[in-house]
N, C-alpha and C positions, 0 to 999 in steps of 0.2 A: 711817502708815502709810497705801497708798491702795488704790482699789478700784476698774480698771479693766475697761469692759467691751470685747469682742472691738471689732479697728479703731479705740479708744481708742489718741490719740497720748498719751506721756508725755513727750515733745520729740523738734524738730525739728532737722534739717540748722544747725546757726549760729547754736544758740536758747546762752544762756551758764547753765550751769548750777550753781547752790548744791549741793544735793545729789548724795550718792552712792546710789545706786538699786540693793538687792538685789532677785530677784522670788523671792517669798518659794512661790507655788505659780500652776500656769497656765504660760502660754510667752507669748513676747515675739517679734518681729521685725528685727532693727534690718537700714536697708535707706538706700539712695541713692537721688538721683533726679538724670537723666544732665539735658544741655540740651535732650531734647526731651521732658522729661515723667515721663520714664518707668521705675519702679521695676527698681532693681538688687538684690535681695535677700542679704546678707550671711551675717545666719547668723538661726537659730531658735534662744535662746536658753532652757534648762530653767530650774526651780526648781531654787535654791541657788545661778542665779549672778550674779555682778556684771552691772547692764546697764553700767553710762557706764567707760570705762575712761579718759577726759578727770578728773579731778578734782586732781590735783595743783597744775595750772596753770589759770592766769585763761581761756584761749584759750577758741573755740567748740564747740559738739558739730561733730563732723566725719560723726552721722549722724545719720536720722530713729530713734524708738523706740517700737515701737507694739504695742499687744495684739495675740498671735495666737490669745487665747480669754479669756475670762473667767482674771482674774489679783491676783494681789493683791502690791504693791510697797510694800519697809519702807525708807524713806529715812532717811538719816541728815545733818547739814549737814557740808560738808566740812571744817569749826573742831574740827566734833566727831569724824569721822571719823579725822582725820590727830590727835587725841588719843588717840584710842582703837589707833590703830597706834602710835605713841609706847610705846605701855608694854603690846604684848603680838608679841611678832616671831611667832610660831606665825601668826598674821592677815596678818604682813607677807609673808610666806614663803609663804603660801597665795594671798595675790592677785598675787606671784610666777610660782608656778606658773598658774595659770588665764590672765594674760596669754598668758604662754609657751608654752601652749596655742592658742590664740587666734590667736597672732604663726604657727604653725604651720598651724595652717586656714586662715589666710588667705594663705597663701606655694601651698599646696598648689591652694587654688583660683588664685591667679592661673597656675601652671603647668598645668590645666589648662583655661583659660580661653584658651588663644593657641593656632593652628595645630591645630589638637585637631578633628575633623568633631563635628556638633550629638551622635549618635547615642551618643558615647566620650566628652563631656561630661556627657550624660545620664546613663548607665551608673552615670559616678562619684560624680553626686548622688546617686541611688537606691542605691549603695552607702553610703557616707556618710548618709544620709538613715536607713537603714537600722541601724547601726549605732549610732545613738542615739535611735529611734523604732524598733527593728522587734518584730514576736513572730513569735514561727516557730507557722506555722499549717500542718502536718504536710509537700511539702517546699518550701509556698511560704513567705514570710517576709510578715506584712500593715505596712504601714510606717501603723501607729497615730497615725499625728497630721492627725486633722479641721483640711482649711481646705486641705492639700496636695492642687492640684487640677491641671492641665494649665496653664492661665493662672498658677495660682502660680509652677509649678515653668516657666513661662517667665520668669517674673522675677528668680528667683534665677537665671538663666542666664546671661538681658539680652539673652533674642531675644524675637521675634514668636510667638504662642501658634500660628500658622497649620505654624512651623518646628519649635516645640515637638511638635505632635501627629506629624510629620513621623517626624519621629526614634523616638517613644514608638512611630509603627506597626513600624518596624523591629525596634526590642526583642520589641514582640507578634510579631514574625513568627517570631524567633529564639527562642519561646518563654522571653524571660530577664525577659519582666514580662507583668502578665493585670492588665487593668480589671474588675470588677465594681461596679457601682451607681459611688458616689463612692469607690470600695476599688480603690486600687494595692495588688498585690500582687507580690512581687521574687523571684531567686532570685539571693541576693549574691557566691556564689562564680561562680556564670556573666558573672555580670554583672561581677565582677573581671577575668576570663580576659578578654572581650570586649573590654574599657578596655586590656587588656596586650596585646595582638595586634594 
């Protein structure tokens, strides 16, 4: 079992991974670096999720994993995990389901990242974050993910902070988003309509 502090790296892109990692508690961020040294956040993983998808082959990791907050990680050697899978078909089915779900999320992200205005990309991302981390507060939903700031959202969408701030202002002016302190509140149904129109 591993204990990670916020922003501590579990593994880097191109590392050879000898273990299979699961997030026991906390949250982890999966990202890639572009040629300019900028992060593109792919996922924020929740407790209970498998972290690395590459464990059957000997290829290097395609992503970097960083603790998004204080987290506890459980690890199995690849060999031990494969032995467990050979004797537990339900585990195999659940791993496949998780990877299918992640694949669908990636496809949606690809669709949302091309030829769409940044404010619509932001609306789609906030809507998605709400599905995972939203807490209803009256007519608004609070994104209960400490650390998701305007800068972090820019990393998630692969754009500059200034560009993201302008997009956020558009959504705020349309009364779809409000920011109080460092807390982000949204109206998910209205954001969905905004994205689809």
